[in-house]
A tleap script that builds the chain and sets N, CA, C and O, in Angstrom:
source leaprc.protein.ff14SB
mol = sequence {
  NMET VAL VAL SER ARG GLY GLN PRO THR GLU
  GLN ASP ILE HIE LYS PHE LEU SER ALA ASP
  TYR THR LYS PHE HIE ILE LEU ASP ILE ILE
  HIE ALA ILE ALA ILE LYS THR ILE SER ASN
  TYR SER ASN HIE LEU PHE HIE THR PRO VAL
  ASP LYS MET PHE GLU GLY ARG CLYS
}
set mol.1.N position { 13.497 190.138 29.194 }
set mol.1.CA position { 12.535 191.211 29.314 }
set mol.1.C position { 13.113 192.386 30.106 }
set mol.1.O position { 12.882 193.546 29.765 }
set mol.2.N position { 13.855 192.080 31.152 }
set mol.2.CA position { 14.413 193.155 31.972 }
set mol.2.C position { 15.542 193.853 31.216 }
set mol.2.O position { 15.594 195.082 31.170 }
set mol.3.N position { 16.433 193.078 30.631 }
set mol.3.CA position { 17.579 193.651 29.921 }
set mol.3.C position { 17.117 194.500 28.736 }
set mol.3.O position { 17.677 195.562 28.465 }
set mol.4.N position { 16.088 194.017 28.035 }
set mol.4.CA position { 15.602 194.751 26.855 }
set mol.4.C position { 14.532 195.777 27.222 }
set mol.4.O position { 13.925 196.398 26.350 }
set mol.5.N position { 14.309 195.945 28.531 }
set mol.5.CA position { 13.311 196.897 29.040 }
set mol.5.C position { 11.932 196.672 28.418 }
set mol.5.O position { 11.241 197.613 28.028 }
set mol.6.N position { 11.563 195.413 28.341 }
set mol.6.CA position { 10.244 195.056 27.848 }
set mol.6.C position { 10.098 195.064 26.343 }
set mol.6.O position { 8.985 195.018 25.819 }
set mol.7.N position { 11.231 195.122 25.639 }
set mol.7.CA position { 11.172 195.163 24.185 }
set mol.7.C position { 12.081 194.096 23.582 }
set mol.7.O position { 13.102 194.418 22.974 }
set mol.8.N position { 11.709 192.815 23.752 }
set mol.8.CA position { 12.529 191.758 23.165 }
set mol.8.C position { 12.486 191.836 21.638 }
set mol.8.O position { 11.524 192.339 21.059 }
set mol.9.N position { 13.515 191.345 21.015 }
set mol.9.CA position { 13.538 191.344 19.554 }
set mol.9.C position { 12.600 190.255 19.038 }
set mol.9.O position { 12.220 189.341 19.770 }
set mol.10.N position { 12.240 190.374 17.771 }
set mol.10.CA position { 11.421 189.341 17.148 }
set mol.10.C position { 12.149 187.996 17.200 }
set mol.10.O position { 11.520 186.951 17.366 }
set mol.11.N position { 13.468 188.028 17.059 }
set mol.11.CA position { 14.268 186.809 17.124 }
set mol.11.C position { 14.180 186.181 18.517 }
set mol.11.O position { 14.050 184.963 18.641 }
set mol.12.N position { 14.249 187.007 19.560 }
set mol.12.CA position { 14.123 186.497 20.925 }
set mol.12.C position { 12.766 185.823 21.134 }
set mol.12.O position { 12.683 184.742 21.716 }
set mol.13.N position { 11.728 186.464 20.661 }
set mol.13.CA position { 10.379 185.906 20.802 }
set mol.13.C position { 10.272 184.598 20.029 }
set mol.13.O position { 9.723 183.619 20.534 }
set mol.14.N position { 10.789 184.577 18.822 }
set mol.14.CA position { 10.740 183.372 17.997 }
set mol.14.C position { 11.482 182.218 18.676 }
set mol.14.O position { 10.987 181.091 18.691 }
set mol.15.N position { 12.665 182.490 19.237 }
set mol.15.CA position { 13.432 181.453 19.934 }
set mol.15.C position { 12.640 180.906 21.121 }
set mol.15.O position { 12.588 179.697 21.348 }
set mol.16.N position { 12.038 181.804 21.856 }
set mol.16.CA position { 11.258 181.419 23.032 }
set mol.16.C position { 10.081 180.536 22.633 }
set mol.16.O position { 9.859 179.481 23.228 }
set mol.17.N position { 9.335 180.966 21.634 }
set mol.17.CA position { 8.173 180.205 21.183 }
set mol.17.C position { 8.587 178.894 20.528 }
set mol.17.O position { 7.844 177.915 20.594 }
set mol.18.N position { 9.745 178.855 19.906 }
set mol.18.CA position { 10.256 177.631 19.274 }
set mol.18.C position { 10.675 176.577 20.296 }
set mol.18.O position { 10.822 175.402 19.962 }
set mol.19.N position { 10.862 177.002 21.525 }
set mol.19.CA position { 11.257 176.076 22.598 }
set mol.19.C position { 10.021 175.522 23.318 }
set mol.19.O position { 10.090 175.127 24.482 }
set mol.20.N position { 8.909 175.502 22.611 }
set mol.20.CA position { 7.636 174.965 23.117 }
set mol.20.C position { 6.994 175.806 24.208 }
set mol.20.O position { 6.170 175.302 24.971 }
set mol.21.N position { 7.355 177.068 24.291 }
set mol.21.CA position { 6.643 177.989 25.160 }
set mol.21.C position { 5.565 178.674 24.322 }
set mol.21.O position { 5.577 178.612 23.093 }
set mol.22.N position { 4.629 179.333 25.020 }
set mol.22.CA position { 3.545 180.012 24.325 }
set mol.22.C position { 3.537 181.493 24.693 }
set mol.22.O position { 4.309 181.942 25.540 }
set mol.23.N position { 2.662 182.230 24.048 }
set mol.23.CA position { 2.506 183.650 24.387 }
set mol.23.C position { 2.001 183.805 25.817 }
set mol.23.O position { 2.282 184.812 26.468 }
set mol.24.N position { 1.264 182.822 26.307 }
set mol.24.CA position { 0.809 182.873 27.699 }
set mol.24.C position { 1.989 182.801 28.661 }
set mol.24.O position { 1.952 183.411 29.730 }
set mol.25.N position { 3.040 182.061 28.293 }
set mol.25.CA position { 4.246 182.012 29.123 }
set mol.25.C position { 4.929 183.378 29.156 }
set mol.25.O position { 5.465 183.789 30.185 }
set mol.26.N position { 4.905 184.067 28.035 }
set mol.26.CA position { 5.481 185.421 28.000 }
set mol.26.C position { 4.711 186.323 28.954 }
set mol.26.O position { 5.305 187.117 29.683 }
set mol.27.N position { 3.380 186.199 28.948 }
set mol.27.CA position { 2.557 186.993 29.854 }
set mol.27.C position { 2.856 186.642 31.312 }
set mol.27.O position { 2.870 187.525 32.169 }
set mol.28.N position { 3.094 185.363 31.598 }
set mol.28.CA position { 3.472 184.954 32.955 }
set mol.28.C position { 4.768 185.635 33.391 }
set mol.28.O position { 4.891 186.065 34.538 }
set mol.29.N position { 5.726 185.731 32.485 }
set mol.29.CA position { 7.000 186.389 32.791 }
set mol.29.C position { 6.759 187.868 33.095 }
set mol.29.O position { 7.326 188.414 34.041 }
set mol.30.N position { 5.921 188.507 32.291 }
set mol.30.CA position { 5.603 189.920 32.518 }
set mol.30.C position { 4.945 190.097 33.886 }
set mol.30.O position { 5.271 191.034 34.614 }
set mol.31.N position { 4.029 189.213 34.233 }
set mol.31.CA position { 3.373 189.289 35.541 }
set mol.31.C position { 4.386 189.127 36.672 }
set mol.31.O position { 4.341 189.869 37.653 }
set mol.32.N position { 5.288 188.175 36.545 }
set mol.32.CA position { 6.290 187.943 37.590 }
set mol.32.C position { 7.180 189.166 37.780 }
set mol.32.O position { 7.487 189.548 38.910 }
set mol.33.N position { 7.591 189.773 36.682 }
set mol.33.CA position { 8.428 190.978 36.770 }
set mol.33.C position { 7.648 192.112 37.427 }
set mol.33.O position { 8.194 192.847 38.251 }
set mol.34.N position { 6.374 192.258 37.067 }
set mol.34.CA position { 5.543 193.319 37.641 }
set mol.34.C position { 5.365 193.129 39.145 }
set mol.34.O position { 5.481 194.084 39.913 }
set mol.35.N position { 5.085 191.905 39.560 }
set mol.35.CA position { 4.888 191.620 40.982 }
set mol.35.C position { 6.170 191.878 41.764 }
set mol.35.O position { 6.132 192.454 42.851 }
set mol.36.N position { 7.305 191.453 41.214 }
set mol.36.CA position { 8.586 191.677 41.895 }
set mol.36.C position { 8.902 193.164 42.000 }
set mol.36.O position { 9.408 193.624 43.024 }
set mol.37.N position { 8.605 193.911 40.945 }
set mol.37.CA position { 8.850 195.355 40.955 }
set mol.37.C position { 7.987 196.046 42.006 }
set mol.37.O position { 8.489 196.869 42.773 }
set mol.38.N position { 6.702 195.723 42.049 }
set mol.38.CA position { 5.807 196.309 43.049 }
set mol.38.C position { 6.275 195.949 44.454 }
set mol.38.O position { 6.271 196.798 45.345 }
set mol.39.N position { 6.674 194.706 44.656 }
set mol.39.CA position { 7.164 194.270 45.957 }
set mol.39.C position { 8.409 195.057 46.372 }
set mol.39.O position { 8.504 195.527 47.506 }
set mol.40.N position { 9.358 195.194 45.451 }
set mol.40.CA position { 10.581 195.944 45.764 }
set mol.40.C position { 10.273 197.395 46.093 }
set mol.40.O position { 10.789 197.927 47.076 }
set mol.41.N position { 9.442 198.042 45.290 }
set mol.41.CA position { 9.099 199.448 45.537 }
set mol.41.C position { 8.416 199.599 46.898 }
set mol.41.O position { 8.743 200.511 47.658 }
set mol.42.N position { 7.475 198.715 47.205 }
set mol.42.CA position { 6.761 198.786 48.481 }
set mol.42.C position { 7.715 198.576 49.652 }
set mol.42.O position { 7.655 199.301 50.645 }
set mol.43.N position { 8.589 197.589 49.534 }
set mol.43.CA position { 9.533 197.330 50.621 }
set mol.43.C position { 10.501 198.490 50.825 }
set mol.43.O position { 10.860 198.801 51.961 }
set mol.44.N position { 10.924 199.129 49.749 }
set mol.44.CA position { 11.808 200.290 49.888 }
set mol.44.C position { 11.068 201.462 50.514 }
set mol.44.O position { 11.615 202.152 51.374 }
set mol.45.N position { 9.841 201.691 50.094 }
set mol.45.CA position { 9.058 202.811 50.603 }
set mol.45.C position { 8.766 202.671 52.093 }
set mol.45.O position { 8.868 203.636 52.849 }
set mol.46.N position { 8.400 201.454 52.507 }
set mol.46.CA position { 7.999 201.228 53.887 }
set mol.46.C position { 9.108 200.646 54.759 }
set mol.46.O position { 8.879 200.295 55.917 }
set mol.47.N position { 10.323 200.547 54.188 }
set mol.47.CA position { 11.492 200.070 54.938 }
set mol.47.C position { 11.216 198.725 55.622 }
set mol.47.O position { 11.511 198.539 56.802 }
set mol.48.N position { 10.656 197.815 54.867 }
set mol.48.CA position { 10.337 196.487 55.374 }
set mol.48.C position { 11.626 195.777 55.774 }
set mol.48.O position { 12.552 195.676 54.970 }
set mol.49.N position { 11.693 195.287 57.003 }
set mol.49.CA position { 12.909 194.586 57.417 }
set mol.49.C position { 13.056 193.265 56.655 }
set mol.49.O position { 12.075 192.614 56.296 }
set mol.50.N position { 14.295 192.906 56.429 }
set mol.50.CA position { 14.600 191.647 55.752 }
set mol.50.C position { 14.369 190.508 56.737 }
set mol.50.O position { 14.747 190.608 57.904 }
set mol.51.N position { 13.753 189.430 56.272 }
set mol.51.CA position { 13.561 188.258 57.121 }
set mol.51.C position { 14.917 187.754 57.604 }
set mol.51.O position { 15.906 187.811 56.873 }
set mol.52.N position { 14.955 187.261 58.836 }
set mol.52.CA position { 16.217 186.800 59.430 }
set mol.52.C position { 16.923 185.773 58.545 }
set mol.52.O position { 18.149 185.781 58.430 }
set mol.53.N position { 16.143 184.891 57.923 }
set mol.53.CA position { 16.779 183.843 57.113 }
set mol.53.C position { 17.483 184.389 55.871 }
set mol.53.O position { 18.291 183.690 55.260 }
set mol.54.N position { 17.180 185.645 55.491 }
set mol.54.CA position { 17.798 186.248 54.317 }
set mol.54.C position { 18.773 187.381 54.644 }
set mol.54.O position { 19.301 188.020 53.733 }
set mol.55.N position { 19.017 187.637 55.924 }
set mol.55.CA position { 19.878 188.746 56.327 }
set mol.55.C position { 21.287 188.624 55.747 }
set mol.55.O position { 21.922 189.644 55.477 }
set mol.56.N position { 21.782 187.429 55.551 }
set mol.56.CA position { 23.114 187.220 55.003 }
set mol.56.C position { 23.247 187.691 53.566 }
set mol.56.O position { 24.362 187.842 53.067 }
set mol.57.N position { 22.146 187.922 52.904 }
set mol.57.CA position { 22.157 188.361 51.496 }
set mol.57.C position { 21.994 189.872 51.341 }
set mol.57.O position { 21.936 190.374 50.219 }
set mol.58.N position { 21.921 190.601 52.456 }
set mol.58.CA position { 21.736 192.058 52.408 }
set mol.58.C position { 22.811 192.742 51.621 }
set mol.58.O position { 22.796 193.966 51.488 }
savepdb mol mol.pdb
quit
């Protein structure tokens, strides 16, 4: 979804659904990407400090 900028091919969707996933799983992926994007934007805007346990990944 990220690489295709939200426009997966019909083949990609078919492969995903053929692996016993559903359209609801696709919606879950979209929600996760949206939440992560909002979190990143908010943290950048407000300069949220990185938790100490994650400082090594800065």
